[in-house]
N, CA, C and O atoms as a GROMACS GRO file, in nm:
protein
  456
    1MET      N    1  10.153   1.612  10.698
    1MET     CA    2  10.104   1.520  10.577
    1MET      C    3  10.157   1.377  10.605
    1MET      O    4  10.271   1.355  10.645
    2LYS      N    5  10.064   1.281  10.580
    2LYS     CA    6  10.130   1.145  10.574
    2LYS      C    7  10.133   1.118  10.445
    2LYS      O    8  10.058   1.173  10.365
    3ARG      N    9  10.253   0.998  10.401
    3ARG     CA   10  10.282   0.953  10.278
    3ARG      C   11  10.213   0.820  10.274
    3ARG      O   12  10.238   0.739  10.364
    4VAL      N   13  10.120   0.785  10.171
    4VAL     CA   14  10.038   0.656  10.193
    4VAL      C   15  10.073   0.620  10.055
    4VAL      O   16  10.075   0.698   9.960
    5VAL      N   17  10.107   0.469  10.054
    5VAL     CA   18  10.133   0.379   9.942
    5VAL      C   19  10.037   0.298   9.923
    5VAL      O   20  10.019   0.227  10.022
    6VAL      N   21   9.937   0.267   9.804
    6VAL     CA   22   9.849   0.181   9.785
    6VAL      C   23   9.959   0.078   9.686
    6VAL      O   24  10.007   0.112   9.578
    7LEU      N   25   9.980  -0.043   9.748
    7LEU     CA   26  10.061  -0.142   9.645
    7LEU      C   27   9.962  -0.229   9.622
    7LEU      O   28   9.890  -0.287   9.703
    8VAL      N   29   9.968  -0.237   9.473
    8VAL     CA   30   9.891  -0.315   9.395
    8VAL      C   31  10.008  -0.435   9.330
    8VAL      O   32  10.102  -0.413   9.254
    9ARG      N   33   9.964  -0.566   9.388
    9ARG     CA   34  10.055  -0.676   9.353
    9ARG      C   35  10.003  -0.779   9.232
    9ARG      O   36  10.061  -0.844   9.146
   10ARG      N   37   9.856  -0.758   9.272
   10ARG     CA   38   9.773  -0.890   9.178
   10ARG      C   39   9.725  -0.801   9.027
   10ARG      O   40   9.709  -0.680   9.012
   11PRO      N   41   9.712  -0.900   8.940
   11PRO     CA   42   9.643  -0.872   8.811
   11PRO      C   43   9.534  -0.756   8.820
   11PRO      O   44   9.466  -0.751   8.923
   12PRO      N   45   9.518  -0.681   8.739
   12PRO     CA   46   9.411  -0.573   8.777
   12PRO      C   47   9.274  -0.608   8.733
   12PRO      O   48   9.179  -0.542   8.774
   13LEU      N   49   9.257  -0.723   8.638
   13LEU     CA   50   9.145  -0.740   8.596
   13LEU      C   51   9.091  -0.892   8.638
   13LEU      O   52   8.997  -0.950   8.582
   14ALA      N   53   9.166  -0.942   8.744
   14ALA     CA   54   9.137  -1.068   8.799
   14ALA      C   55   9.062  -1.064   8.936
   14ALA      O   56   9.015  -1.163   8.993
   15ARG      N   57   9.057  -0.926   8.983
   15ARG     CA   58   9.018  -0.918   9.123
   15ARG      C   59   8.948  -0.796   9.115
   15ARG      O   60   8.970  -0.715   9.025
   16SER      N   61   8.854  -0.776   9.213
   16SER     CA   62   8.758  -0.674   9.245
   16SER      C   63   8.854  -0.569   9.356
   16SER      O   64   8.829  -0.450   9.376
   17ALA      N   65   8.967  -0.646   9.417
   17ALA     CA   66   9.006  -0.589   9.537
   17ALA      C   67   9.090  -0.474   9.462
   17ALA      O   68   9.108  -0.372   9.528
   18THR      N   69   9.145  -0.479   9.328
   18THR     CA   70   9.225  -0.350   9.258
   18THR      C   71   9.162  -0.258   9.234
   18THR      O   72   9.218  -0.149   9.226
   19THR      N   73   9.015  -0.269   9.211
   19THR     CA   74   8.916  -0.161   9.185
   19THR      C   75   8.897  -0.103   9.325
   19THR      O   76   8.910   0.019   9.319
   20GLU      N   77   8.877  -0.134   9.419
   20GLU     CA   78   8.846  -0.103   9.557
   20GLU      C   79   8.996  -0.048   9.592
   20GLU      O   80   8.995   0.040   9.677
   21ALA      N   81   9.095  -0.076   9.554
   21ALA     CA   82   9.227  -0.021   9.610
   21ALA      C   83   9.247   0.128   9.543
   21ALA      O   84   9.316   0.217   9.592
   22PHE      N   85   9.168   0.138   9.416
   22PHE     CA   86   9.216   0.220   9.356
   22PHE      C   87   9.095   0.354   9.405
   22PHE      O   88   9.128   0.472   9.395
   23ARG      N   89   8.961   0.313   9.454
   23ARG     CA   90   8.906   0.392   9.516
   23ARG      C   91   8.926   0.448   9.653
   23ARG      O   92   8.875   0.552   9.696
   24VAL      N   93   9.004   0.367   9.713
   24VAL     CA   94   9.074   0.381   9.866
   24VAL      C   95   9.182   0.503   9.833
   24VAL      O   96   9.203   0.600   9.906
   25ALA      N   97   9.241   0.477   9.717
   25ALA     CA   98   9.367   0.556   9.680
   25ALA      C   99   9.313   0.708   9.670
   25ALA      O  100   9.366   0.803   9.727
   26VAL      N  101   9.186   0.716   9.578
   26VAL     CA  102   9.135   0.867   9.563
   26VAL      C  103   9.067   0.887   9.696
   26VAL      O  104   9.095   1.000   9.736
   27GLY      N  105   8.996   0.828   9.773
   27GLY     CA  106   8.970   0.858   9.898
   27GLY      C  107   9.057   0.931  10.003
   27GLY      O  108   9.018   1.022  10.077
   28MET      N  109   9.172   0.880   9.999
   28MET     CA  110   9.263   0.924  10.093
   28MET      C  111   9.321   1.068  10.040
   28MET      O  112   9.402   1.130  10.108
   29THR      N  113   9.291   1.098   9.960
   29THR     CA  114   9.316   1.244   9.891
   29THR      C  115   9.248   1.351   9.970
   29THR      O  116   9.290   1.462  10.004
   30LEU      N  117   9.125   1.287   9.994
   30LEU     CA  118   9.043   1.365  10.102
   30LEU      C  119   9.108   1.449  10.231
   30LEU      O  120   9.081   1.565  10.264
   31GLY      N  121   9.194   1.363  10.287
   31GLY     CA  122   9.282   1.414  10.394
   31GLY      C  123   9.392   1.453  10.321
   31GLY      O  124   9.403   1.459  10.199
   32ASP      N  125   9.498   1.488  10.436
   32ASP     CA  126   9.617   1.548  10.420
   32ASP      C  127   9.704   1.472  10.386
   32ASP      O  128   9.804   1.463  10.458
   33HIS      N  129   9.694   1.393  10.269
   33HIS     CA  130   9.784   1.296  10.247
   33HIS      C  131   9.848   1.300  10.125
   33HIS      O  132   9.794   1.368  10.038
   34GLU      N  133   9.962   1.236  10.094
   34GLU     CA  134  10.050   1.228   9.968
   34GLU      C  135  10.016   1.089   9.929
   34GLU      O  136  10.032   1.009  10.021
   35VAL      N  137   9.974   1.039   9.820
   35VAL     CA  138   9.923   0.922   9.788
   35VAL      C  139   9.994   0.896   9.644
   35VAL      O  140  10.012   0.972   9.549
   36THR      N  141  10.033   0.740   9.666
   36THR     CA  142  10.112   0.718   9.551
   36THR      C  143  10.042   0.566   9.548
   36THR      O  144  10.015   0.498   9.647
   37VAL      N  145  10.021   0.532   9.415
   37VAL     CA  146   9.994   0.372   9.425
   37VAL      C  147  10.101   0.314   9.325
   37VAL      O  148  10.124   0.352   9.210
   38LEU      N  149  10.159   0.214   9.396
   38LEU     CA  150  10.249   0.141   9.335
   38LEU      C  151  10.256   0.016   9.274
   38LEU      O  152  10.237  -0.076   9.352
   39TYR      N  153  10.279  -0.015   9.159
   39TYR     CA  154  10.223  -0.141   9.091
   39TYR      C  155  10.350  -0.210   9.050
   39TYR      O  156  10.436  -0.179   8.968
   40ILE      N  157  10.330  -0.348   9.159
   40ILE     CA  158  10.473  -0.430   9.137
   40ILE      C  159  10.401  -0.577   9.130
   40ILE      O  160  10.283  -0.605   9.150
   41ASP      N  161  10.500  -0.651   9.098
   41ASP     CA  162  10.481  -0.801   9.039
   41ASP      C  163  10.379  -0.829   8.948
   41ASP      O  164  10.403  -0.792   8.833
   42GLY      N  165  10.259  -0.890   8.968
   42GLY     CA  166  10.135  -0.906   8.882
   42GLY      C  167  10.067  -0.767   8.851
   42GLY      O  168  10.006  -0.738   8.748
   43GLY      N  169  10.091  -0.683   8.968
   43GLY     CA  170   9.960  -0.573   8.952
   43GLY      C  171  10.043  -0.464   8.837
   43GLY      O  172   9.983  -0.365   8.795
   44ALA      N  173  10.166  -0.491   8.798
   44ALA     CA  174  10.223  -0.387   8.681
   44ALA      C  175  10.118  -0.393   8.555
   44ALA      O  176  10.105  -0.300   8.475
   45GLY      N  177  10.047  -0.514   8.549
   45GLY     CA  178   9.953  -0.485   8.434
   45GLY      C  179   9.869  -0.408   8.438
   45GLY      O  180   9.799  -0.389   8.338
   46ALA      N  181   9.847  -0.332   8.568
   46ALA     CA  182   9.728  -0.227   8.580
   46ALA      C  183   9.766  -0.114   8.536
   46ALA      O  184   9.688  -0.021   8.512
   47ALA      N  185   9.944  -0.106   8.512
   47ALA     CA  186  10.003   0.011   8.465
   47ALA      C  187  10.023   0.040   8.288
   47ALA      O  188  10.086   0.128   8.227
   48ALA      N  189   9.946  -0.068   8.244
   48ALA     CA  190   9.913  -0.059   8.078
   48ALA      C  191   9.777   0.008   8.075
   48ALA      O  192   9.703   0.036   8.168
   49GLU      N  193   9.760   0.028   7.926
   49GLU     CA  194   9.609   0.065   7.893
   49GLU      C  195   9.503  -0.045   7.900
   49GLU      O  196   9.504  -0.139   7.821
   50LEU      N  197   9.402  -0.031   8.007
   50LEU     CA  198   9.327  -0.107   8.028
   50LEU      C  199   9.202  -0.099   7.958
   50LEU      O  200   9.158   0.014   7.938
   51GLN      N  201   9.120  -0.225   7.905
   51GLN     CA  202   8.991  -0.217   7.849
   51GLN      C  203   8.934  -0.321   7.925
   51GLN      O  204   8.948  -0.426   7.862
   52PRO      N  205   8.878  -0.338   8.028
   52PRO     CA  206   8.815  -0.418   8.168
   52PRO      C  207   8.696  -0.488   8.098
   52PRO      O  208   8.676  -0.609   8.092
   53ALA      N  209   8.606  -0.368   8.037
   53ALA     CA  210   8.478  -0.425   7.927
   53ALA      C  211   8.523  -0.528   7.853
   53ALA      O  212   8.441  -0.619   7.862
   54LEU      N  213   8.622  -0.558   7.778
   54LEU     CA  214   8.660  -0.651   7.687
   54LEU      C  215   8.693  -0.761   7.778
   54LEU      O  216   8.624  -0.862   7.760
   55ALA      N  217   8.777  -0.768   7.868
   55ALA     CA  218   8.804  -0.881   7.950
   55ALA      C  219   8.714  -0.946   8.057
   55ALA      O  220   8.734  -1.052   8.115
   56GLY      N  221   8.606  -0.854   8.071
   56GLY     CA  222   8.497  -0.903   8.138
   56GLY      C  223   8.527  -0.905   8.328
   56GLY      O  224   8.481  -0.979   8.415
   57GLY      N  225   8.637  -0.769   8.335
   57GLY     CA  226   8.713  -0.747   8.466
   57GLY      C  227   8.600  -0.613   8.519
   57GLY      O  228   8.507  -0.562   8.456
   58ALA      N  229   8.649  -0.586   8.655
   58ALA     CA  230   8.557  -0.479   8.696
   58ALA      C  231   8.604  -0.360   8.618
   58ALA      O  232   8.713  -0.348   8.562
   59ASP      N  233   8.482  -0.254   8.626
   59ASP     CA  234   8.511  -0.136   8.574
   59ASP      C  235   8.606  -0.015   8.683
   59ASP      O  236   8.565   0.044   8.783
   60ILE      N  237   8.720  -0.010   8.627
   60ILE     CA  238   8.806   0.038   8.692
   60ILE      C  239   8.828   0.185   8.666
   60ILE      O  240   8.877   0.265   8.746
   61GLY      N  241   8.780   0.216   8.528
   61GLY     CA  242   8.803   0.344   8.483
   61GLY      C  243   8.777   0.449   8.546
   61GLY      O  244   8.865   0.535   8.558
   62GLU      N  245   8.660   0.465   8.596
   62GLU     CA  246   8.624   0.560   8.681
   62GLU      C  247   8.720   0.624   8.785
   62GLU      O  248   8.742   0.744   8.801
   63ALA      N  249   8.784   0.502   8.864
   63ALA     CA  250   8.874   0.554   8.966
   63ALA      C  251   8.997   0.617   8.916
   63ALA      O  252   9.046   0.720   8.962
   64LEU      N  253   9.046   0.544   8.811
   64LEU     CA  254   9.155   0.578   8.736
   64LEU      C  255   9.157   0.733   8.686
   64LEU      O  256   9.254   0.807   8.705
   65SER      N  257   9.060   0.764   8.633
   65SER     CA  258   9.033   0.870   8.587
   65SER      C  259   8.998   0.981   8.669
   65SER      O  260   8.958   1.092   8.632
   66LEU      N  261   9.020   0.937   8.793
   66LEU     CA  262   9.011   1.063   8.927
   66LEU      C  263   9.149   1.083   8.971
   66LEU      O  264   9.187   1.171   9.048
   67PHE      N  265   9.239   0.970   8.903
   67PHE     CA  266   9.388   1.010   8.968
   67PHE      C  267   9.452   1.130   8.954
   67PHE      O  268   9.505   1.189   9.048
   68GLY      N  269   9.449   1.179   8.810
   68GLY     CA  270   9.506   1.318   8.766
   68GLY      C  271   9.456   1.428   8.886
   68GLY      O  272   9.529   1.479   8.971
   69PRO      N  273   9.306   1.449   8.868
   69PRO     CA  274   9.258   1.562   8.930
   69PRO      C  275   9.260   1.537   9.103
   69PRO      O  276   9.209   1.621   9.178
   70CYS      N  277   9.310   1.442   9.142
   70CYS     CA  278   9.306   1.430   9.292
   70CYS      C  279   9.455   1.396   9.318
   70CYS      O  280   9.482   1.340   9.424
   71HIS      N  281   9.544   1.423   9.238
   71HIS     CA  282   9.697   1.420   9.232
   71HIS      C  283   9.732   1.294   9.302
   71HIS      O  284   9.808   1.309   9.398
   72VAL      N  285   9.697   1.179   9.276
   72VAL     CA  286   9.752   1.063   9.307
   72VAL      C  287   9.864   1.059   9.221
   72VAL      O  288   9.858   1.121   9.115
   73ARG      N  289   9.976   0.987   9.255
   73ARG     CA  290  10.100   0.956   9.186
   73ARG      C  291  10.095   0.824   9.139
   73ARG      O  292  10.055   0.742   9.221
   74GLU      N  293  10.126   0.782   9.025
   74GLU     CA  294  10.123   0.653   8.988
   74GLU      C  295  10.257   0.605   8.959
   74GLU      O  296  10.314   0.667   8.869
   75VAL      N  297  10.342   0.479   9.030
   75VAL     CA  298  10.451   0.420   8.999
   75VAL      C  299  10.434   0.285   8.957
   75VAL      O  300  10.342   0.215   9.000
   76VAL      N  301  10.530   0.241   8.862
   76VAL     CA  302  10.526   0.106   8.843
   76VAL      C  303  10.698   0.044   8.857
   76VAL      O  304  10.791   0.113   8.816
   77GLU      N  305  10.714  -0.049   8.899
   77GLU     CA  306  10.841  -0.128   8.932
   77GLU      C  307  10.887  -0.180   8.778
   77GLU      O  308  10.827  -0.270   8.719
   78SER      N  309  10.987  -0.120   8.730
   78SER     CA  310  11.032  -0.152   8.568
   78SER      C  311  11.024  -0.321   8.562
   78SER      O  312  10.954  -0.385   8.485
   79GLY      N  313  11.104  -0.369   8.653
   79GLY     CA  314  11.126  -0.553   8.645
   79GLY      C  315  10.983  -0.577   8.626
   79GLY      O  316  10.960  -0.652   8.531
   80SER      N  317  10.901  -0.543   8.677
   80SER     CA  318  10.767  -0.620   8.683
   80SER      C  319  10.687  -0.590   8.555
   80SER      O  320  10.592  -0.660   8.521
   81LEU      N  321  10.734  -0.472   8.478
   81LEU     CA  322  10.678  -0.450   8.357
   81LEU      C  323  10.718  -0.588   8.289
   81LEU      O  324  10.630  -0.668   8.260
   82GLU      N  325  10.835  -0.610   8.267
   82GLU     CA  326  10.885  -0.710   8.174
   82GLU      C  327  10.831  -0.843   8.212
   82GLU      O  328  10.826  -0.918   8.114
   83GLN      N  329  10.785  -0.903   8.336
   83GLN     CA  330  10.743  -1.032   8.408
   83GLN      C  331  10.625  -1.017   8.339
   83GLN      O  332  10.586  -1.111   8.270
   84ALA      N  333  10.551  -0.902   8.346
   84ALA     CA  334  10.372  -0.894   8.315
   84ALA      C  335  10.366  -0.864   8.154
   84ALA      O  336  10.256  -0.825   8.116
   85HIS      N  337  10.458  -0.875   8.065
   85HIS     CA  338  10.483  -0.861   7.934
   85HIS      C  339  10.389  -0.728   7.897
   85HIS      O  340  10.304  -0.733   7.808
   86VAL      N  341  10.415  -0.607   7.979
   86VAL     CA  342  10.378  -0.503   7.945
   86VAL      C  343  10.480  -0.410   7.877
   86VAL      O  344  10.586  -0.383   7.932
   87ALA      N  345  10.445  -0.360   7.755
   87ALA     CA  346  10.532  -0.275   7.650
   87ALA      C  347  10.503  -0.128   7.667
   87ALA      O  348  10.593  -0.050   7.638
   88SER      N  349  10.395  -0.083   7.708
   88SER     CA  350  10.372   0.043   7.728
   88SER      C  351  10.305   0.094   7.828
   88SER      O  352  10.196   0.037   7.835
   89VAL      N  353  10.319   0.186   7.919
   89VAL     CA  354  10.229   0.225   8.012
   89VAL      C  355  10.133   0.323   7.992
   89VAL      O  356  10.145   0.393   7.892
   90ARG      N  357  10.018   0.347   8.084
   90ARG     CA  358   9.923   0.460   8.085
   90ARG      C  359  10.068   0.586   8.070
   90ARG      O  360  10.186   0.567   8.100
   91LYS      N  361  10.003   0.714   8.014
   91LYS     CA  362  10.046   0.857   8.040
   91LYS      C  363  10.034   0.876   8.171
   91LYS      O  364   9.925   0.869   8.228
   92GLY      N  365  10.186   0.913   8.256
   92GLY     CA  366  10.175   0.988   8.379
   92GLY      C  367  10.246   0.876   8.455
   92GLY      O  368  10.294   0.919   8.559
   93ILE      N  369  10.264   0.763   8.438
   93ILE     CA  370  10.311   0.630   8.539
   93ILE      C  371  10.426   0.649   8.536
   93ILE      O  372  10.462   0.643   8.418
   94GLU      N  373  10.527   0.674   8.615
   94GLU     CA  374  10.677   0.678   8.642
   94GLU      C  375  10.692   0.548   8.656
   94GLU      O  376  10.610   0.475   8.713
   95ARG      N  377  10.815   0.507   8.594
   95ARG     CA  378  10.898   0.387   8.594
   95ARG      C  379  11.019   0.417   8.703
   95ARG      O  380  11.079   0.523   8.723
   96MET      N  381  11.038   0.269   8.776
   96MET     CA  382  11.106   0.281   8.896
   96MET      C  383  11.162   0.141   8.918
   96MET      O  384  11.096   0.038   8.911
   97ASN      N  385  11.302   0.150   8.947
   97ASN     CA  386  11.368   0.019   8.976
   97ASN      C  387  11.334  -0.046   9.110
   97ASN      O  388  11.303   0.028   9.203
   98ARG      N  389  11.338  -0.176   9.126
   98ARG     CA  390  11.298  -0.261   9.259
   98ARG      C  391  11.365  -0.173   9.361
   98ARG      O  392  11.286  -0.130   9.445
   99PRO      N  393  11.510  -0.127   9.377
   99PRO     CA  394  11.552  -0.070   9.527
   99PRO      C  395  11.476   0.065   9.552
   99PRO      O  396  11.440   0.099   9.665
  100ALA      N  397  11.450   0.154   9.420
  100ALA     CA  398  11.397   0.275   9.466
  100ALA      C  399  11.225   0.220   9.493
  100ALA      O  400  11.156   0.272   9.580
  101ALA      N  401  11.191   0.145   9.433
  101ALA     CA  402  10.998   0.096   9.503
  101ALA      C  403  11.040   0.069   9.632
  101ALA      O  404  10.994   0.140   9.722
  102LEU      N  405  11.121  -0.021   9.659
  102LEU     CA  406  11.145  -0.094   9.816
  102LEU      C  407  11.129   0.060   9.911
  102LEU      O  408  11.051   0.093  10.001
  103SER      N  409  11.217   0.117   9.858
  103SER     CA  410  11.262   0.270   9.930
  103SER      C  411  11.132   0.360   9.946
  103SER      O  412  11.109   0.425  10.048
  104LEU      N  413  11.064   0.357   9.851
  104LEU     CA  414  10.908   0.428   9.862
  104LEU      C  415  10.832   0.346   9.965
  104LEU      O  416  10.766   0.404  10.051
  105LEU      N  417  10.838   0.186   9.958
  105LEU     CA  418  10.731   0.158  10.040
  105LEU      C  419  10.767   0.188  10.219
  105LEU      O  420  10.687   0.212  10.309
  106ASP      N  421  10.972   0.169  10.227
  106ASP     CA  422  10.993   0.213  10.340
  106ASP      C  423  10.980   0.327  10.410
  106ASP      O  424  10.981   0.329  10.533
  107ASP      N  425  10.966   0.442  10.328
  107ASP     CA  426  10.954   0.555  10.372
  107ASP      C  427  10.807   0.600  10.391
  107ASP      O  428  10.785   0.716  10.426
  108ALA      N  429  10.702   0.512  10.369
  108ALA     CA  430  10.553   0.547  10.374
  108ALA      C  431  10.513   0.553  10.514
  108ALA      O  432  10.570   0.478  10.594
  109ASP      N  433  10.419   0.635  10.556
  109ASP     CA  434  10.366   0.662  10.675
  109ASP      C  435  10.233   0.534  10.719
  109ASP      O  436  10.195   0.486  10.826
  110VAL      N  437  10.192   0.516  10.571
  110VAL     CA  438  10.084   0.401  10.567
  110VAL      C  439  10.089   0.315  10.419
  110VAL      O  440  10.101   0.360  10.306
  111LEU      N  441  10.078   0.211  10.453
  111LEU     CA  442  10.100   0.091  10.350
  111LEU      C  443   9.962   0.020  10.343
  111LEU      O  444   9.922  -0.032  10.448
  112LEU      N  445   9.879   0.010  10.224
  112LEU     CA  446   9.784  -0.041  10.216
  112LEU      C  447   9.793  -0.143  10.075
  112LEU      O  448   9.810  -0.096   9.963
  113ALA      N  449   9.779  -0.274  10.099
  113ALA     CA  450   9.842  -0.379   9.986
  113ALA      C  451   9.734  -0.475   9.937
  113ALA      O  452   9.670  -0.552  10.009
  114VAL      N  453   9.723  -0.463   9.823
  114VAL     CA  454   9.648  -0.556   9.757
  114VAL      C  455   9.697  -0.684   9.690
  114VAL      O  456   9.617  -0.759   9.634
   0.00000   0.00000   0.00000
């Protein structure tokens, strides 16, 4: 089994790349992979409850709804939450300090970054 980390560093509604990263994360679960999505820096905004339609952003809700059934782990770097002014995160998202997040990246067999 390979450990795959999808690193989301950019704001979720400003770029369609974030939506594509979510789709890739779901797709990677079809193989023998343990998939984690890590939200860091500006990407920490994707850990909040999102309403893409109100912001005119890409529709990422479909991919997010598949994370649970596909066993995609979601982690957010806690310092990035403060920088992105995110007070609360979606249910099921783990908070992690920066050293632990960097360790997660270091332990990954495959890293995909957006």
